[in-house]
C-alpha positions, 0 to 999 in steps of 0.5 A: 406516544412518540419516542425521540431517536437521535439521528446522526448528522449528515456527513458531506465529504464531497465523495458520494461513496463516503457520504453514503457509507459513513452514516452506516458505520458504528462509532467503533468503526468510525474510530478505526476509519479515523485511525486508518485515515491518519495512517494514510496521511502519515504514509503519504507525507513521504513524497520520496517514492521515486527511489525505484527510478533512481539510476543503478549503481556501478555495482548493480550494473555489474551484477546485472551484466554478470547475471546475464552472462551466467544465464547465457552460459547456462549457469543459473539456479533451477527453481528447486535449488532456489527454493532450497536456499530459502 
C-alpha cells in the first residue's frame, strides 16, 4: 500500500543558499521569515543613510576644539568618573 505525501514545491530564488534552506523551514518559520523580509524592505526604503557624512555644525566643531584643548591641558574625566556619571 502506498501513501501519498505532499511535497513542498521547489523554490527558486536565484540564491543558492536560500534555495537549499527554504524547503527545510516549517510554515511558522516561513511566516517569520516573510515578516523579517518585510522589515528589511521597510528599513531599506530610507536611502537617507548618509547622515554620518554630513559636515559638522559650528557648535560641533567648537565642542571638538574645546575637547582637544581640555585633553592637552589634562582636564578630562577618568574612566571611573565617566562610569559614575552613567
